[in-house]
Phi, psi and omega in degrees: 000132175273129179245125181238149173258134179219151173259169177306141180070009173261156186231165168232153178253138172243110186066210182265348191223017176236125180240127175247121183243137174282113184271318184203151176228119178227107181061238182264013179246138178240129176261130182248142169252133183236122174253119180214153175302149183298336180281354177255110180290140178233121182223154166294153185302316182294328176290316178302315180295322177295319177298316180297320178296321179293326182280338184295134177294137179282146174283153183308321180287340183283336182297319180293321179294322180290322181293329182275348181284000000 
């Protein structure tokens, strides 16, 4: 993992077309602005993981468990 230090309003580049900017810093929270082409999906990690779980094919035994939930 690459670890970088940035101040508010400073940015990093990922490749040629993704810009991550530090928008705000409040206590232990950092707000990021992300500029990326529309064909590149950008999600918070927990949202991405939920999408992956929904897309994963269910095992035959899992359908009954899902239906009863």
